[in-house]
N, CA, C and O of each residue as an XYZ file, in Angstrom:
328
protein
N      45.208    211.804   -120.948
C      45.674    210.607   -121.604
C      46.325    210.992   -122.930
O      45.754    211.737   -123.726
N      47.515    210.475   -123.147
C      48.255    210.750   -124.368
C      47.801    209.795   -125.465
O      47.737    208.582   -125.265
N      47.490    210.354   -126.609
C      47.017    209.538   -127.735
C      48.184    209.147   -128.635
O      49.168    209.876   -128.758
N      48.051    207.987   -129.254
C      49.066    207.481   -130.175
C      48.407    207.238   -131.523
O      47.332    206.644   -131.611
N      49.078    207.712   -132.578
C      48.591    207.537   -133.945
C      49.645    206.790   -134.758
O      50.841    207.056   -134.644
N      49.180    205.853   -135.577
C      50.071    205.071   -136.432
C      49.590    205.195   -137.872
O      48.409    205.003   -138.163
N      50.510    205.517   -138.761
C      50.196    205.554   -140.185
C      51.246    204.705   -140.906
O      52.402    205.104   -141.050
N      50.819    203.540   -141.348
C      51.704    202.560   -141.993
C      50.888    201.824   -143.047
O      49.827    201.281   -142.742
N      51.374    201.801   -144.286
C      50.604    201.182   -145.363
C      50.789    199.673   -145.467
O      49.975    198.998   -146.099
N      51.828    199.137   -144.867
C      52.087    197.702   -144.905
C      51.379    197.046   -143.721
O      51.740    197.285   -142.569
N      50.375    196.223   -144.006
C      49.536    195.635   -142.952
C      50.324    194.841   -141.907
O      50.109    195.058   -140.714
N      51.226    193.932   -142.294
C      51.978    193.203   -141.261
C      52.822    194.144   -140.376
O      52.912    193.949   -139.163
N      53.423    195.142   -140.986
C      54.199    196.110   -140.204
C      53.304    196.916   -139.263
O      53.640    197.130   -138.099
N      52.169    197.353   -139.782
C      51.233    198.122   -138.961
C      50.755    197.288   -137.777
O      50.680    197.785   -136.654
N      50.434    196.035   -138.025
C      49.978    195.160   -136.941
C      51.081    194.931   -135.914
O      50.813    194.873   -134.714
N      52.301    194.804   -136.376
C      53.439    194.620   -135.454
C      53.624    195.853   -134.572
O      53.842    195.735   -133.366
N      53.537    197.024   -135.175
C      53.653    198.275   -134.419
C      52.530    198.374   -133.389
O      52.769    198.733   -132.236
N      51.320    198.058   -133.802
C      50.167    198.105   -132.893
C      50.379    197.143   -131.716
O      50.145    197.504   -130.563
N      50.822    195.925   -132.016
C      51.051    194.936   -130.963
C      52.098    195.420   -129.957
O      51.903    195.303   -128.747
N      53.192    195.956   -130.455
C      54.260    196.450   -129.574
C      53.753    197.593   -128.709
O      53.963    197.604   -127.496
N      53.093    198.543   -129.328
C      52.569    199.699   -128.575
C      51.586    199.240   -127.505
O      51.664    199.677   -126.357
N      50.672    198.370   -127.878
C      49.662    197.881   -126.935
C      50.305    197.159   -125.756
O      49.917    197.377   -124.608
N      51.274    196.310   -126.029
C      51.953    195.577   -124.956
C      52.705    196.513   -124.021
O      52.635    196.362   -122.801
N      53.414    197.464   -124.574
C      54.176    198.396   -123.740
C      53.244    199.234   -122.866
O      53.528    199.451   -121.688
N      52.148    199.700   -123.428
C      51.176    200.476   -122.650
C      50.653    199.650   -121.480
O      50.553    200.146   -120.358
N      50.322    198.399   -121.745
C      49.784    197.525   -120.687
C      50.835    197.186   -119.637
O      50.569    197.284   -118.439
N      52.011    196.794   -120.071
C      53.059    196.386   -119.136
C      53.508    197.551   -118.258
O      53.654    197.407   -117.044
N      53.723    198.694   -118.880
C      54.227    199.856   -118.142
C      53.117    200.686   -117.494
O      53.392    201.615   -116.735
N      51.874    200.347   -117.795
C      50.710    201.056   -117.266
C      50.766    202.559   -117.561
O      50.487    203.396   -116.703
N      51.134    202.861   -118.793
C      51.181    204.252   -119.229
C      49.769    204.793   -119.413
O      48.837    204.051   -119.724
N      49.635    206.087   -119.217
C      48.353    206.743   -119.439
C      48.288    207.154   -120.914
O      48.339    208.336   -121.252
N      48.176    206.148   -121.772
C      48.173    206.338   -123.221
C      47.107    205.449   -123.831
O      46.654    204.477   -123.227
N      46.719    205.815   -125.053
C      45.806    204.959   -125.816
C      46.143    205.048   -127.291
O      46.560    206.093   -127.788
N      45.956    203.942   -127.976
C      46.121    203.917   -129.416
C      44.841    204.499   -130.006
O      43.806    203.833   -130.035
N      44.915    205.726   -130.468
C      43.725    206.433   -130.940
C      43.346    206.034   -132.364
O      42.165    205.929   -132.695
N      44.366    205.810   -133.208
C      44.079    205.471   -134.604
C      45.289    204.807   -135.233
O      46.423    205.244   -135.036
N      45.045    203.758   -135.984
C      46.071    203.111   -136.797
C      45.478    202.947   -138.187
O      44.431    202.322   -138.354
N      46.152    203.509   -139.183
C      45.585    203.523   -140.527
C      46.672    203.382   -141.583
O      47.848    203.639   -141.327
N      46.255    202.971   -142.766
C      47.167    202.926   -143.908
C      46.983    204.157   -144.796
O      47.672    204.314   -145.803
N      46.063    205.009   -144.420
C      45.702    206.164   -145.235
C      46.046    207.472   -144.523
O      45.412    207.811   -143.523
N      47.036    208.208   -145.019
C      47.406    209.473   -144.394
C      46.243    210.466   -144.329
O      46.141    211.256   -143.391
N      45.372    210.416   -145.336
C      44.237    211.343   -145.347
C      43.257    211.039   -144.216
O      42.662    211.950   -143.640
N      43.096    209.773   -143.905
C      42.226    209.382   -142.802
C      42.783    209.914   -141.476
O      42.038    210.431   -140.643
N      44.080    209.783   -141.298
C      44.724    210.307   -140.094
C      44.626    211.821   -140.047
O      44.348    212.396   -138.995
N      44.849    212.459   -141.166
C      44.761    213.912   -141.244
C      43.360    214.400   -140.885
O      43.216    215.370   -140.141
N      42.335    213.743   -141.401
C      40.956    214.118   -141.087
C      40.665    213.905   -139.601
O      40.003    214.728   -138.969
N      41.152    212.820   -139.061
C      40.962    212.542   -137.635
C      41.623    213.628   -136.791
O      41.058    214.069   -135.791
N      42.818    214.059   -137.191
C      43.530    215.113   -136.457
C      42.800    216.450   -136.541
O      42.796    217.218   -135.578
N      42.194    216.725   -137.667
C      41.434    217.966   -137.804
C      40.230    217.985   -136.866
O      39.870    219.035   -136.334
N      39.612    216.832   -136.667
C      38.437    216.744   -135.811
C      38.797    216.740   -134.332
O      38.059    217.284   -133.509
N      39.929    216.130   -133.991
C      40.326    216.007   -132.587
C      41.803    216.350   -132.408
O      42.603    215.467   -132.098
N      42.174    217.605   -132.597
C      43.584    217.974   -132.455
C      44.046    217.790   -131.006
O      43.338    218.151   -130.066
N      45.218    217.236   -130.847
C      45.754    217.053   -129.503
C      47.243    216.751   -129.577
O      47.767    216.356   -130.618
N      47.902    216.944   -128.457
C      49.287    216.523   -128.351
C      49.287    215.006   -128.345
O      48.479    214.384   -127.655
N      50.188    214.407   -129.109
C      50.162    212.960   -129.256
C      51.525    212.441   -129.686
O      52.456    213.206   -129.936
N      51.614    211.124   -129.766
C      52.790    210.442   -130.296
C      52.393    209.896   -131.667
O      51.346    209.267   -131.821
N      53.253    210.151   -132.661
C      52.945    209.737   -134.023
C      54.000    208.772   -134.538
O      55.197    209.039   -134.441
N      53.554    207.657   -135.082
C      54.424    206.710   -135.755
C      54.049    206.781   -137.231
O      53.010    206.268   -137.646
N      54.912    207.427   -138.020
C      54.617    207.661   -139.430
C      55.598    206.887   -140.303
O      56.805    206.903   -140.060
N      55.080    206.225   -141.301
C      55.888    205.454   -142.232
C      56.586    206.410   -143.197
O      55.973    206.927   -144.131
N      57.854    206.631   -142.960
C      58.618    207.565   -143.793
C      58.821    207.000   -145.200
O      58.955    207.769   -146.151
N      58.848    205.695   -145.348
C      58.984    205.091   -146.674
C      57.830    205.509   -147.574
O      58.015    205.703   -148.776
N      56.643    205.648   -147.001
C      55.491    206.096   -147.774
C      55.742    207.492   -148.346
O      55.261    207.823   -149.429
N      56.485    208.289   -147.621
C      56.793    209.648   -148.071
C      57.481    209.637   -149.431
O      57.183    210.472   -150.284
N      58.391    208.703   -149.635
C      59.131    208.680   -150.900
C      58.249    208.254   -152.078
O      58.593    208.520   -153.229
N      57.125    207.602   -151.806
C      56.233    207.165   -152.886
C      55.148    208.178   -153.214
O      54.608    208.185   -154.320
N      54.835    209.024   -152.260
C      53.786    210.016   -152.479
C      54.072    211.273   -151.658
O      53.349    211.568   -150.706
N      55.108    212.005   -152.016
C      55.517    213.166   -151.212
C      54.428    214.195   -150.941
O      54.301    214.620   -149.793
N      53.629    214.626   -151.924
C      52.631    215.655   -151.614
C      51.596    215.194   -150.591
O      51.224    215.948   -149.692
N      51.146    213.979   -150.732
C      50.117    213.444   -149.847
C      50.642    213.333   -148.420
O      49.942    213.686   -147.470
N      51.845    212.855   -148.269
C      52.394    212.628   -146.941
C      52.943    213.909   -146.322
O      52.914    214.078   -145.103
N      53.434    214.793   -147.151
C      53.953    216.069   -146.645
C      52.854    216.859   -145.948
O      53.110    217.506   -144.933
N      51.648    216.815   -146.472
C      50.547    217.532   -145.829
C      50.228    216.933   -144.466
O      49.847    217.659   -143.548
N      50.379    215.627   -144.322
C      50.150    214.985   -143.026
C      51.208    215.425   -142.017
O      50.880    215.784   -140.886
N      52.465    215.396   -142.423
C      53.541    215.805   -141.510
C      53.373    217.272   -141.121
O      53.559    217.633   -139.959
N      53.029    218.100   -142.070
C      52.809    219.517   -141.796
C      51.693    219.708   -140.775
O      51.820    220.512   -139.852
N      50.609    218.970   -140.942
C      49.480    219.067   -140.019
C      49.879    218.609   -138.623
O      49.496    219.226   -137.628
N      50.641    217.539   -138.551
C      51.107    217.034   -137.252
C      51.956    218.099   -136.562
O      51.788    218.349   -135.368
N      52.846    218.713   -137.292
C      53.723    219.723   -136.712
C      52.965    220.949   -136.228
O      53.383    221.595   -135.267
N      51.860    221.278   -136.881
C      51.051    222.423   -136.455
C      50.415    222.210   -135.091
O      50.127    223.173   -134.381
N      50.193    220.946   -134.720
C      49.543    220.656   -133.443
C      50.531    220.561   -132.288
O      50.112    220.413   -131.140
N      51.828    220.641   -132.558
C      52.831    220.547   -131.484
C      52.884    221.801   -130.661
O      53.672    221.889   -129.719
C-alpha cells in the first residue's frame, strides 16, 4: 500500500487536499492510504524517521519561503527515502 503524506500549514487548504485525496482513493480504488496530514514539518519528519517508505508527498512550498531551514530538512529527508 502506497502511503500519502501532506504537510500544509493552512488548515482550510490542508482539509481541501485531504478531501480530494480521500475521494480519489475511494473512487479509483487505489491501493493507497493517507498516512499523515500535518501543519508541522518536524512532525512529518519524525514520522518518516520512524516509518521510512516510498510514498507520495504533498508539501506546501509556500511554507519553504517563510522558514527555509526548517522545511529544507524535510525535503532533504524525503529525498533520501526515494
